[in-house]
C-alpha positions as a printed NumPy array, in Angstrom:
array([[-10.064,  -6.013, -13.824],
       [-11.518,  -2.897, -15.147],
       [-10.011,   0.6  , -13.466],
       [-12.036,   3.371, -14.628],
       [-11.442,   7.128, -13.791],
       [-14.867,   8.266, -15.151],
       [-18.251,   6.526, -14.315],
       [-18.784,   6.718, -18.072],
       [-16.134,   4.136, -18.676],
       [-18.409,   1.783, -17.226],
       [-21.489,   0.274, -18.41 ],
       [-24.81 ,   0.718, -16.859],
       [-25.636,  -1.664, -14.987],
       [-27.13 ,  -2.795, -11.416],
       [-24.228,  -3.496,  -9.102],
       [-23.101,  -4.458,  -5.709],
       [-20.599,  -1.749,  -4.758],
       [-17.97 ,  -1.111,  -1.417],
       [-16.373,   2.257,  -0.801],
       [-13.278,   3.434,   0.54 ],
       [ -9.76 ,   4.307,   0.789],
       [ -8.465,   0.798,   0.699],
       [ -5.236,   2.177,   1.581],
       [ -3.07 ,  -1.182,   2.144],
       [ -5.51 ,  -3.393,   0.971],
       [ -5.18 ,  -4.681,   4.496],
       [ -6.825,  -7.86 ,   6.385],
       [ -9.899,  -5.632,   7.4  ],
       [-10.403,  -4.467,   3.525],
       [-10.203,  -7.814,   2.271],
       [-12.999,  -8.421,   5.175],
       [-15.27 ,  -6.134,   3.185],
       [-14.149,  -7.465,   0.14 ],
       [-15.192, -11.368,   0.757],
       [-18.626,  -9.654,   2.095],
       [-19.402,  -8.027,  -1.299],
       [-17.913, -11.387,  -3.154],
       [-21.019, -13.182,  -1.71 ],
       [-23.789, -10.353,  -2.163],
       [-23.523, -10.445,  -5.809],
       [-21.917, -11.873,  -8.973],
       [-19.487,  -9.104,  -8.764],
       [-17.739,  -6.873,  -6.809],
       [-17.015,  -2.917,  -8.342],
       [-14.731,  -0.483,  -5.427],
       [-15.334,   2.786,  -5.386],
       [-11.906,   4.373,  -4.03 ],
       [-10.5  ,   7.928,  -3.966],
       [ -7.249,   9.189,  -5.166],
       [ -5.24 ,  11.155,  -4.046],
       [ -6.309,   9.875,  -0.563],
       [ -9.106,  12.409,   1.247],
       [ -7.003,  13.22 ,   4.096],
       [ -4.192,  15.024,   2.054],
       [ -6.672,  16.853,  -0.019],
       [ -8.07 ,  18.294,   3.408],
       [ -4.867,  19.299,   4.302],
       [ -4.059,  16.591,   6.843],
       [ -0.81 ,  14.82 ,   6.574],
       [ -0.912,  10.741,   5.995],
       [  1.564,   8.713,   4.732],
       [  0.201,   5.958,   2.323],
       [  0.819,   2.333,   2.692],
       [  0.346,   1.665,  -1.391],
       [  0.375,   3.709,  -4.44 ],
       [ -2.478,   3.741,  -6.385],
       [ -0.796,   1.051,  -8.893],
       [ -0.281,  -1.034,  -6.08 ],
       [ -3.832,  -1.133,  -4.819],
       [ -5.243,  -1.507,  -8.061],
       [ -3.04 ,  -4.585,  -8.434],
       [ -3.936,  -5.816,  -4.949],
       [ -7.93 ,  -5.523,  -5.325],
       [ -7.192,  -7.255,  -8.799],
       [ -5.516, -10.191,  -6.785],
       [ -8.838, -10.212,  -4.316],
       [-10.792, -11.09 ,  -7.051],
       [-12.453,  -7.373,  -7.452],
       [-13.91 ,  -6.787, -11.108],
       [-14.567,  -3.486, -11.349],
       [-12.354,  -0.356,  -9.556],
       [-13.945,   3.162,  -9.744],
       [-11.432,   5.873,  -9.022],
       [-12.799,   9.101,  -8.068],
       [-10.681,  11.88 ,  -8.475],
       [-10.675,  13.323,  -5.236],
       [-11.143,  17.105,  -5.113],
       [-11.916,  19.926,  -2.966],
       [-15.431,  19.908,  -4.969],
       [-15.772,  16.36 ,  -4.121],
       [-14.525,  16.854,  -0.508],
       [-17.486,  19.887,  -0.447],
       [-20.476,  17.162,  -1.607],
       [-23.068,  16.739,   0.822],
       [-23.39 ,  12.911,   1.668],
       [-26.887,  13.003,  -0.283],
       [-25.371,  14.499,  -3.374],
       [-22.345,  11.758,  -3.387],
       [-25.042,   9.078,  -3.385],
       [-26.882,  10.388,  -6.151],
       [-24.219,  11.502,  -8.4  ],
       [-21.974,   8.98 ,  -7.675],
       [-23.205,   5.565,  -6.362],
       [-27.186,   5.723,  -8.013],
       [-25.709,   6.611, -11.28 ],
       [-23.083,   3.972, -10.962],
       [-26.119,   1.608, -10.59 ],
       [-25.099,   0.838,  -7.051],
       [-27.996,  -1.387,  -5.279],
       [-26.003,  -3.369,  -2.816],
       [-23.305,  -1.326,  -0.571],
       [-21.02 ,  -3.003,   1.37 ],
       [-19.006,  -1.302,   3.798],
       [-17.261,  -1.391,   7.209],
       [-19.399,  -0.333,   9.758],
       [-17.468,   3.15 ,  10.811],
       [-17.626,   4.296,   7.03 ],
       [-18.152,   7.896,   6.703],
       [-18.658,   9.83 ,   3.6  ],
       [-19.532,  13.075,   2.615],
       [-18.806,  16.635,   3.56 ],
       [-17.325,  16.769,   7.337],
       [-17.627,  12.742,   6.883],
       [-21.402,  13.161,   7.739],
       [-22.886,  10.447,   5.78 ],
       [-22.943,   6.989,   6.948],
       [-24.523,   3.514,   6.673],
       [-27.91 ,   4.619,   8.205],
       [-28.057,   7.655,   6.027],
       [-27.523,   5.086,   2.712],
       [-30.328,   2.679,   4.15 ],
       [-32.714,   5.598,   4.395],
       [-31.928,   6.335,   0.54 ],
       [-33.306,   3.152,  -0.485],
       [-29.789,   1.212,  -0.604],
       [-29.157,  -2.398,   0.231],
       [-26.574,  -1.678,   2.669],
       [-24.65 ,  -4.335,   4.331],
       [-22.397,  -2.87 ,   7.345],
       [-19.49 ,  -5.253,   8.277],
       [-18.12 ,  -5.617,  11.491],
       [-14.521,  -4.142,  11.947],
       [-11.912,  -6.554,  12.226],
       [-10.293,  -5.974,  16.113],
       [ -6.719,  -4.105,  15.6  ],
       [ -6.722,  -4.179,  11.936],
       [ -6.687,  -0.7  ,  10.459],
       [ -4.263,   1.364,   8.361],
       [ -3.161,   3.717,  11.139],
       [ -1.974,   0.867,  13.381],
       [  0.134,  -0.55 ,  10.459],
       [  1.565,   2.835,   9.889],
       [  2.339,   2.913,  13.729],
       [  4.002,  -0.888,  13.118],
       [  6.294,   0.349,  10.127],
       [  7.563,   3.508,  11.223],
       [  8.965,   1.306,  14.394],
       [ 10.524,  -1.269,  12.101],
       [  8.287,  -4.137,  13.043],
       [  7.439,  -5.297,   9.708],
       [  6.452,  -8.792,  10.946],
       [  3.723,  -7.712,  13.084],
       [  2.503,  -5.462,   9.876],
       [  2.627,  -8.453,   7.848],
       [  0.163, -10.019,  10.436],
       [ -2.199,  -7.118,   9.726],
       [ -1.608,  -6.916,   6.346],
       [ -2.139, -10.767,   5.675],
       [  1.462, -10.322,   3.271],
       [  4.749,  -8.806,   3.879],
       [  4.897,  -5.117,   4.252],
       [  6.037,  -3.339,   0.845],
       [  7.945,  -0.19 ,  -0.734],
       [  7.285,   0.688,  -4.071],
       [  8.886,   2.679,  -6.337],
       [ 11.606,   3.497,  -9.139],
       [ 14.613,   2.55 ,  -9.536],
       [ 17.32 ,   5.686, -10.283],
       [ 20.779,   6.273, -10.663],
       [ 22.763,   5.938,  -7.092],
       [ 26.075,   6.294,  -5.803],
       [ 26.922,   2.856,  -7.395],
       [ 28.853,   1.726,  -4.236],
       [ 27.383,  -1.4  ,  -3.592],
       [ 29.137,  -2.657,  -6.85 ],
       [ 32.713,  -1.826,  -5.955],
       [ 31.823,  -3.663,  -2.672],
       [ 30.74 ,  -7.018,  -4.671],
       [ 27.045,  -6.456,  -3.593],
       [ 25.425,  -4.144,  -6.206],
       [ 22.134,  -2.814,  -5.122],
       [ 19.089,  -0.799,  -6.753],
       [ 18.288,   2.776,  -5.412],
       [ 14.437,   2.838,  -5.167],
       [ 12.599,   6.58 ,  -5.488],
       [  9.283,   6.422,  -3.882],
       [  6.601,   9.077,  -4.249],
       [  7.052,  11.52 ,  -1.483],
       [  3.554,  10.922,   0.398],
       [  4.471,   7.324,   0.487],
       [  5.559,   5.605,   3.829],
       [  8.998,   4.563,   3.986],
       [  9.795,   2.14 ,   7.122],
       [ 12.329,   2.658,  10.014],
       [ 15.761,   3.03 ,   9.059],
       [ 17.693,  -0.407,   9.242],
       [ 18.84 ,  -3.574,   7.14 ],
       [ 16.125,  -5.623,   6.243],
       [ 15.731,  -9.135,   4.603],
       [ 12.753, -10.013,   2.048],
       [ 12.341, -10.206,  -1.649],
       [ 11.472,  -8.539,  -5.233],
       [ 10.835,  -9.865,  -8.612],
       [ 11.277, -13.233,  -7.238],
       [ 14.426, -13.   ,  -5.675],
       [ 15.585, -12.606,  -2.253],
       [ 17.05 ,  -9.484,  -1.268],
       [ 18.991,  -7.327,   1.858],
       [ 17.457,  -4.171,   1.799],
       [ 19.054,  -0.851,   3.256],
       [ 16.883,   2.085,   3.921],
       [ 18.572,   4.866,   5.473],
       [ 21.147,   7.479,   4.726],
       [ 24.61 ,   5.145,   4.646],
       [ 26.317,   6.692,   7.666],
       [ 29.369,   4.494,   6.829],
       [ 30.049,   7.103,   3.926],
       [ 28.466,  10.402,   6.053],
       [ 25.228,  10.139,   3.325],
       [ 22.402,  12.534,   4.891],
       [ 20.065,  11.728,   1.996],
       [ 17.343,   8.748,   2.871],
       [ 18.213,   5.807,  -0.07 ],
       [ 16.166,   2.389,  -0.216],
       [ 18.787,   0.106,  -1.764],
       [ 17.369,  -3.654,  -2.019],
       [ 20.278,  -5.953,  -3.229],
       [ 19.13 ,  -9.054,  -5.15 ],
       [ 20.638, -12.267,  -4.531],
       [ 22.195, -13.689,  -7.283],
       [ 20.736, -11.63 ,  -9.999],
       [ 22.501, -10.033, -12.74 ],
       [ 21.081,  -7.419, -15.095],
       [ 19.951,  -3.651, -15.281],
       [ 16.984,  -2.262, -13.545],
       [ 17.644,   1.384, -14.346],
       [ 13.87 ,   3.058, -14.957],
       [ 12.2  ,  -0.143, -13.614],
       [  9.249,  -0.259, -11.195],
       [ 10.353,  -2.349,  -8.18 ],
       [  7.991,  -3.685,  -5.638],
       [ 10.032,  -4.778,  -2.52 ],
       [  8.979,  -7.061,   0.222],
       [ 10.091,  -6.314,   3.7  ],
       [ 10.168,  -9.833,   5.697],
       [ 12.552,  -9.251,   8.581],
       [ 14.089,  -6.327,  10.005],
       [ 17.969,  -7.41 ,  11.005],
       [ 19.43 ,  -4.375,  12.397],
       [ 20.133,  -0.742,  12.769],
       [ 22.727,   1.128,  10.207],
       [ 25.8  ,   1.969,  11.474],
       [ 29.119,   3.161,  11.002],
       [ 32.103,   0.225,  10.484],
       [ 35.771,   0.426,  11.866],
       [ 36.609,  -0.478,   7.915],
       [ 34.967,  -0.992,   4.795],
       [ 36.351,  -4.58 ,   5.253],
       [ 34.298,  -5.216,   8.188],
       [ 31.416,  -3.454,   6.565],
       [ 31.994,  -6.05 ,   3.651],
       [ 31.778,  -8.793,   5.942],
       [ 28.697,  -7.289,   7.731],
       [ 27.261,  -7.473,   4.553],
       [ 27.725, -10.912,   3.494],
       [ 26.302, -12.219,   6.88 ],
       [ 22.984, -10.205,   6.079],
       [ 23.225, -11.606,   2.676],
       [ 22.949, -15.291,   4.255],
       [ 20.404, -13.877,   6.705],
       [ 18.185, -13.181,   3.445],
       [ 19.059, -16.672,   2.278],
       [ 17.556, -18.295,   5.288],
       [ 14.761, -16.094,   6.021],
       [ 11.379, -16.852,   6.166],
       [  8.217, -15.259,   4.459],
       [  6.068, -13.52 ,   7.677],
       [  2.919, -14.768,   6.135]])
């Protein structure tokens, strides 16, 4: 897949194009991508980074980093992605300007978008406008109940199983392994300490089971209250893994939330509970 950040990086040719933030690349997004794939021989996605809502001064917790979004789009068979640098100048463009300066220059002939898609200054552009401008517009009906905002709500509640049904795959936390307290190793269960982008959504605190790097994992998200912690930590323990992960990017799947984090009567009781969490990770089923 070609991932371009400037129009000039893509060869001039007629294109089937779809547009959107595609945060999380969930089942609703995939319906749009599948439709685009049925229209033309190849699909070009126009997406935005940073997220438009962040540039406009609104808060949004993202479901995926740009790097992960591109990986997920490639997995869906997308041929090209144009990442538009969403600046205040882009936000100020009228929908007609965006259509001519970006879509027309890109060679867009057919445009496949969700039926509720809006673009341009004050979100004033819609599928009907694109149709009037001469594009072959293919609005795609929404998938009822599936949206990035709904998935965010479920993850804030720790309901990773319901979120997986809307995503079409397990929920994830994506970050880089950094130096932590190194306490897990002394307990017999070494963990990787994951640093994430500040705008990335992290699910509700608790103990989860899931997977990373092809291995099952028991994952702690929270502040380690047993040791009086205050800083949030994301700490997966990869089962049957030995090695150094420092500096590596890790995409951690969250399959099921086991329990709240809590303070134990003793360290021995904590270790016994971790052992039970690890066994739960061995027995867990991937949600989709």
